[in-house]
C-alpha positions as CSV (number, residue, x, y, z in Angstrom):
1,M,47.2,-76.6,-16.0
2,I,50.8,-76.9,-15.3
3,A,52.1,-80.1,-14.6
4,K,53.5,-81.0,-11.6
5,K,57.4,-81.8,-11.3
6,L,58.4,-85.7,-11.6
7,I,60.5,-87.1,-8.7
8,L,62.1,-90.4,-8.4
9,A,62.9,-91.5,-4.7
10,V,64.9,-95.0,-4.8
11,D,65.4,-95.9,-0.9
12,D,64.8,-99.9,-0.3
13,T,62.8,-99.1,3.5
14,A,59.3,-98.5,2.3
15,T,58.8,-96.1,5.1
16,N,61.5,-94.1,4.2
17,I,59.6,-94.2,0.6
18,D,56.3,-93.2,2.7
19,I,58.0,-89.8,4.7
20,V,59.1,-88.5,0.7
21,K,55.6,-89.6,-0.3
22,G,54.6,-87.6,2.6
23,V,56.5,-84.6,2.1
24,L,56.7,-83.3,-1.4
25,G,53.4,-85.4,-2.6
26,G,51.8,-82.6,-2.2
27,Q,53.9,-80.7,-4.9
28,Y,54.9,-83.2,-6.5
29,T,53.9,-86.2,-8.6
30,I,56.2,-88.9,-6.8
31,M,57.8,-92.3,-8.3
32,A,59.3,-94.5,-5.9
33,A,62.4,-97.7,-6.8
34,L,63.2,-100.1,-4.1
35,N,66.4,-100.7,-5.2
36,G,69.0,-99.4,-7.6
37,A,68.3,-102.0,-10.7
38,I,64.5,-101.1,-10.4
39,A,65.6,-97.3,-10.7
40,L,67.7,-97.9,-13.5
41,K,65.1,-99.8,-15.5
42,I,61.8,-96.5,-14.0
43,L,64.9,-94.5,-16.2
44,D,64.6,-96.3,-19.4
45,Q,61.3,-95.1,-19.3
46,Q,60.6,-92.4,-18.4
47,K,62.9,-88.9,-17.5
48,P,62.2,-87.1,-13.7
49,D,62.8,-83.9,-13.5
50,L,64.9,-85.0,-10.0
51,I,66.3,-87.9,-8.2
52,L,66.7,-88.3,-4.5
53,L,68.7,-91.8,-3.2
54,D,69.6,-94.1,-1.2
55,I,74.0,-94.9,-0.7
56,M,72.9,-97.6,1.6
57,M,71.0,-100.6,-0.7
58,P,71.7,-104.3,-1.3
59,D,73.0,-105.2,-4.4
60,M,74.0,-102.2,-5.9
61,D,74.3,-99.1,-3.6
62,G,73.4,-95.2,-4.2
63,Y,76.6,-94.5,-6.0
64,E,77.1,-97.0,-8.4
65,V,73.2,-96.1,-9.7
66,C,74.8,-92.1,-9.7
67,E,77.4,-93.3,-11.6
68,R,75.6,-95.4,-14.3
69,I,73.0,-92.0,-14.5
70,K,76.1,-90.2,-15.3
71,A,77.6,-92.1,-17.4
72,N,74.6,-91.6,-19.7
73,P,73.7,-88.6,-22.1
74,D,70.4,-88.9,-22.2
75,L,70.2,-88.5,-17.8
76,R,73.6,-87.3,-16.6
77,D,71.7,-83.6,-16.2
78,I,68.8,-84.7,-13.5
79,P,69.8,-83.4,-10.3
80,I,70.6,-85.7,-8.1
81,I,69.8,-85.3,-4.2
82,F,71.8,-88.5,-2.0
83,L,69.1,-89.0,0.8
84,T,71.0,-90.8,3.5
85,A,72.4,-92.1,7.0
86,K,75.5,-92.0,5.7
87,A,76.7,-88.8,7.8
88,E,80.5,-88.6,7.4
89,V,82.1,-85.6,5.2
90,S,83.6,-88.2,3.0
91,D,80.7,-90.1,2.4
92,E,79.1,-86.6,1.6
93,A,82.5,-85.3,-0.5
94,K,82.0,-88.7,-2.6
95,G,78.5,-88.6,-3.4
96,L,79.3,-84.4,-4.6
97,A,82.7,-85.8,-6.6
98,L,80.1,-88.4,-8.6
99,G,77.9,-86.0,-9.4
100,A,75.4,-85.1,-7.2
101,V,73.7,-81.5,-6.2
102,D,73.4,-82.4,-2.8
103,Y,73.6,-84.5,-0.2
104,I,70.6,-84.7,3.2
105,T,71.2,-87.0,6.0
106,K,68.7,-88.6,7.6
107,P,66.7,-88.6,9.5
108,I,65.1,-85.9,7.1
109,S,63.8,-82.4,8.6
110,P,61.2,-81.7,5.9
111,P,61.7,-77.5,5.5
112,I,65.0,-78.3,4.5
113,M,64.9,-81.1,2.2
114,I,61.2,-79.1,1.3
115,E,63.2,-76.1,0.1
116,R,65.9,-77.6,-1.1
117,V,64.3,-79.6,-4.0
118,K,62.8,-76.4,-4.9
119,N,66.1,-75.0,-5.1
120,H,67.6,-77.8,-7.0
121,L,64.8,-77.3,-9.4
122,M,65.0,-74.2,-9.8
123,L,67.9,-74.4,-10.8
124,Q,67.7,-76.8,-12.9
125,E,65.1,-75.0,-14.7
126,A,66.9,-71.9,-15.2
127,K,69.9,-74.4,-17.0
128,D,67.1,-75.7,-19.2
129,V,66.2,-72.1,-20.3
130,L,69.6,-71.2,-21.5
131,A,71.0,-74.5,-22.3
132,S,68.0,-73.4,-25.2
133,Q,68.7,-70.6,-25.3
134,N,72.0,-71.2,-26.1
135,H,71.2,-73.5,-28.4
136,A,68.5,-71.0,-31.0
137,L,71.8,-68.0,-30.7
138,E,74.3,-71.0,-31.8
139,E,71.0,-71.7,-35.0
140,K,71.4,-68.5,-35.7
141,V,75.2,-68.0,-35.8
142,A,74.9,-70.6,-37.5
143,Q,72.1,-70.0,-40.4
144,R,74.4,-65.8,-40.4
145,T,77.8,-68.1,-41.2
146,R,75.9,-70.2,-43.9
147,Q,74.4,-66.9,-45.3
148,L,78.3,-65.1,-45.1
149,E,79.3,-68.3,-47.0
150,E,76.8,-67.9,-49.7
151,L,77.9,-64.6,-49.9
152,Q,80.8,-65.5,-51.0
153,D,80.7,-68.0,-53.0
154,V,78.4,-65.8,-55.0
155,A,81.0,-63.2,-54.8
156,M,83.5,-66.4,-56.2
157,V,81.4,-67.1,-58.7
158,A,80.0,-63.8,-60.1
159,M,84.6,-62.7,-60.3
160,G,85.5,-66.1,-62.2
161,A,82.9,-65.6,-64.5
162,L,83.8,-62.1,-65.0
163,A,87.4,-63.4,-65.9
164,E,85.8,-66.3,-68.1
165,T,84.1,-63.8,-70.0
166,R,87.5,-62.6,-71.4
167,D,89.4,-66.1,-71.1
168,P,89.8,-67.8,-74.2
169,E,89.7,-70.3,-72.7
170,T,86.3,-73.3,-71.5
171,G,84.8,-72.7,-68.3
172,N,85.1,-76.5,-68.1
173,H,89.4,-75.5,-67.7
174,I,88.2,-73.8,-64.1
175,R,86.0,-76.9,-63.0
176,R,89.2,-78.9,-63.8
177,T,91.5,-77.1,-62.0
178,Q,89.2,-76.4,-59.2
179,H,89.2,-80.6,-58.5
180,Y,92.9,-81.1,-59.4
181,I,93.3,-78.6,-56.8
182,R,91.7,-80.4,-54.0
183,V,93.4,-83.7,-55.0
184,L,96.7,-82.2,-54.7
185,A,95.5,-80.6,-51.7
186,E,93.5,-83.2,-49.8
187,H,96.6,-85.6,-50.4
188,L,98.9,-83.2,-49.5
189,R,97.4,-82.4,-46.3
190,T,99.2,-85.3,-43.8
191,N,102.7,-83.9,-45.2
192,P,104.3,-82.2,-42.9
193,R,105.1,-79.5,-44.7
194,F,101.4,-78.5,-45.7
195,S,99.7,-80.1,-42.9
196,A,99.5,-76.0,-40.9
197,C,97.9,-74.6,-44.5
198,L,96.2,-77.6,-45.4
199,T,93.3,-77.4,-43.0
200,T,89.1,-78.7,-44.3
201,E,88.8,-74.8,-44.0
202,N,91.8,-73.9,-46.4
203,I,91.1,-76.5,-49.1
204,A,87.5,-75.3,-48.8
205,L,88.4,-71.4,-49.5
206,I,91.8,-72.9,-51.6
207,C,89.4,-74.3,-54.3
208,K,86.8,-71.8,-54.5
209,S,89.3,-69.5,-54.6
210,A,90.6,-71.6,-58.0
211,P,88.5,-70.0,-60.6
212,L,89.4,-65.9,-59.7
213,H,93.0,-67.3,-60.6
214,D,93.0,-65.1,-64.3
215,I,90.9,-62.7,-63.8
216,G,93.1,-59.6,-64.3
217,K,93.1,-60.8,-67.7
218,V,90.0,-57.9,-68.1
219,G,92.9,-55.7,-67.4
220,I,94.3,-56.9,-70.7
221,P,94.0,-55.0,-74.3
222,D,92.2,-57.6,-76.2
223,S,94.6,-56.9,-78.8
224,I,97.1,-59.1,-76.9
225,L,94.6,-61.3,-75.2
226,L,92.6,-63.0,-78.0
227,K,95.4,-63.0,-80.5
228,P,95.7,-66.0,-82.0
229,G,98.7,-67.1,-83.0
230,K,102.2,-66.5,-80.8
231,L,102.9,-63.1,-78.6
232,T,105.7,-61.2,-79.1
233,E,108.1,-60.3,-77.1
234,A,106.7,-56.8,-76.0
235,E,103.1,-58.7,-75.4
236,F,104.2,-61.1,-73.6
237,E,106.0,-58.7,-71.1
238,V,102.0,-56.8,-71.6
239,M,100.5,-60.7,-70.5
240,K,102.6,-60.9,-67.3
241,L,101.1,-57.8,-66.0
242,H,97.5,-59.9,-66.0
243,P,98.7,-61.4,-61.7
244,E,99.2,-57.8,-60.7
245,Y,95.7,-56.5,-62.2
246,G,94.1,-59.1,-60.2
247,K,96.2,-58.7,-57.0
248,D,95.1,-55.4,-57.1
249,A,91.5,-56.1,-58.4
250,V,91.1,-57.8,-54.7
251,E,92.9,-55.7,-52.9
252,A,90.9,-52.7,-53.3
253,A,87.6,-55.6,-52.9
254,I,89.4,-56.8,-49.5
255,C,89.8,-52.8,-47.6
256,S,85.9,-52.6,-47.8
257,L,85.2,-55.6,-46.1
258,H,85.3,-55.7,-42.3
259,E,88.6,-57.1,-41.0
260,T,87.1,-60.3,-39.8
261,S,85.4,-61.4,-43.7
262,Q,89.0,-60.4,-45.3
263,H,90.8,-64.3,-45.0
264,F,88.1,-65.5,-47.5
265,L,90.3,-63.1,-50.2
266,T,92.8,-64.2,-48.8
267,F,93.9,-67.4,-51.0
268,A,92.2,-65.9,-54.0
269,T,95.4,-63.3,-53.8
270,E,98.0,-65.7,-53.9
271,I,96.9,-67.9,-56.4
272,I,96.0,-65.2,-59.0
273,Y,99.5,-63.1,-57.6
274,S,101.3,-66.3,-57.5
275,H,100.5,-68.9,-59.8
276,H,103.1,-67.9,-62.5
277,E,106.0,-68.7,-59.9
278,K,108.7,-70.5,-60.3
279,W,110.3,-73.0,-57.7
280,D,113.4,-72.2,-59.0
281,G,112.8,-68.3,-58.9
282,G,112.6,-68.4,-62.8
283,G,109.0,-67.2,-62.8
284,Y,106.7,-63.9,-62.3
285,P,106.3,-61.5,-61.5
286,Q,108.1,-61.4,-58.0
287,G,110.4,-64.4,-59.5
288,L,110.0,-65.9,-56.0
289,A,111.6,-69.2,-55.6
290,G,110.8,-72.3,-53.0
291,D,109.3,-72.1,-50.0
292,D,108.2,-68.3,-50.9
293,I,105.9,-68.7,-53.1
294,P,102.4,-69.4,-51.2
295,I,101.2,-73.3,-51.1
296,S,98.2,-72.4,-52.5
297,A,99.9,-70.8,-55.7
298,R,102.5,-73.8,-56.2
299,L,98.6,-75.9,-56.7
300,M,97.4,-73.7,-59.3
301,A,100.6,-73.4,-60.7
302,L,101.0,-77.5,-61.7
303,A,97.3,-77.8,-62.1
304,D,97.0,-74.6,-64.3
305,V,100.0,-76.1,-66.3
306,Y,98.6,-79.7,-66.5
307,D,95.4,-78.6,-67.8
308,A,96.8,-76.5,-70.4
309,L,99.1,-79.8,-71.7
310,I,95.7,-82.1,-72.2
311,S,93.3,-79.6,-73.2
312,R,93.5,-78.0,-77.3
313,R,95.0,-74.4,-77.8
314,V,94.7,-72.1,-80.8
315,Y,98.5,-72.6,-80.6
316,K,98.7,-76.9,-80.3
317,P,96.7,-79.3,-80.0
318,P,95.8,-81.2,-77.1
319,F,98.6,-83.7,-75.5
320,P,98.1,-86.8,-73.9
321,H,98.1,-87.1,-69.9
322,E,101.3,-89.1,-70.6
323,K,102.5,-86.7,-72.9
324,A,101.8,-83.5,-69.7
325,V,103.0,-86.9,-67.0
326,S,106.3,-86.0,-68.6
327,I,106.2,-82.8,-69.1
328,I,105.5,-82.2,-65.3
329,K,108.5,-84.6,-64.2
330,D,110.8,-82.8,-66.5
331,G,109.2,-79.9,-64.1
332,E,110.0,-81.0,-60.0
333,G,112.4,-78.8,-58.9
334,C,112.7,-75.3,-61.4
335,H,109.2,-75.0,-62.3
336,F,107.0,-77.1,-59.8
337,D,107.5,-78.3,-56.1
338,P,109.2,-81.6,-55.6
339,D,106.3,-82.6,-53.6
340,I,103.2,-81.4,-55.2
341,V,105.1,-83.1,-58.2
342,A,105.2,-86.2,-55.9
343,A,101.6,-85.8,-55.0
344,F,100.2,-85.6,-58.5
345,L,102.2,-88.6,-59.6
346,A,100.2,-90.6,-56.7
347,C,96.9,-89.0,-57.8
348,E,97.5,-89.0,-61.7
349,A,94.6,-91.3,-62.5
350,Q,91.9,-89.3,-60.1
351,F,93.3,-85.6,-62.8
352,V,92.6,-88.5,-65.8
353,R,89.0,-88.9,-64.4
354,I,88.3,-85.7,-63.8
355,A,89.6,-84.6,-67.0
356,E,87.2,-87.2,-69.0
357,Q,84.1,-85.8,-66.5
358,Y,84.5,-82.4,-67.1
359,A,86.0,-82.6,-70.7
360,D,85.1,-79.5,-73.6
361,T,82.5,-80.7,-75.8
362,Q,83.1,-79.4,-79.4
363,E,80.4,-76.3,-78.9
364,E,83.0,-75.2,-76.0
365,V,86.1,-75.3,-78.2
366,E,84.7,-73.8,-81.2
367,E,82.9,-71.1,-78.7
368,A,86.3,-70.5,-77.0
369,A,87.7,-70.2,-80.5
370,N,84.9,-67.7,-81.1
371,K,86.2,-65.5,-78.9
372,L,89.7,-64.7,-80.9
373,H,87.8,-63.9,-84.2
374,F,84.8,-62.2,-82.6
375,D,86.6,-58.6,-83.9
376,E,87.5,-59.3,-87.6
């Protein structure tokens, strides 16, 4: 059995309530309130499908009742029809401006009231159905977006894992640099130089892209990549090709993606290709300088160097944090963007915590060292 629609009739004259019940009571369930205060108390307990509201009532007139209902997020969607003896155009205009859906003047014409109530209930029902469909569609879109983001994350992790298998550095290097970048980006997002780029969405994408910074090393010969000693000048020129190799690989992936999905690899391309550029133009592969270097790559440059300084390498012991800070300060304005150095100095305590949290174990260091000698 389908429940009857519920209508709240608000009028300070009992006779008028009786008329409403007589006209509509056969089709709908009618609740009554003899003043605005009672009506609002009823609405605290029960939500009707439609409200018939008188205007001229003592203490609180219908206009005020309407305003209070429309101010309540839980009630504002209930259609309100003013049912009143105030017949001036200005009165009707005021009522509609307050959010009422209709305005019926007394004395009541039963056929008119029946049709208008029916029409507004049907319209509200259609609105509710549309809202429900829109909510379901939004949920589907959100679910599809989450699935796409998960797929993107899997792609990033897979490519990062590939780079990790060929790199003599530990996996924790990737994790540390990722967290360093987030700290720097969050600190810099209020700086006018960076605010347009470092949005919440972009920071997330930059951090996801960071593990791919050296993916191009998969194209470097083992004799160079895994050489335990210092590289010759010729070998270093070959090593300097890894940003190009990485960029080409990611750009090939971008070409196979739908245009709307390509942006998630934009920062990956920037980081891979430009994180060895220097602020003064002395880096590689393009010799970019200053703001021509993408922000994501500038962040990666400092994070990568800091971690290399505090980590053990076959060619050097780990430097203490203080020495790493000193070296980075010396690189301000030549290797690094001065504002990013300032952010690093402001956040260095967080860098120390990250380095401690994701410190390499002895096993990880030995495993990374073994990569250098696997072919011996």
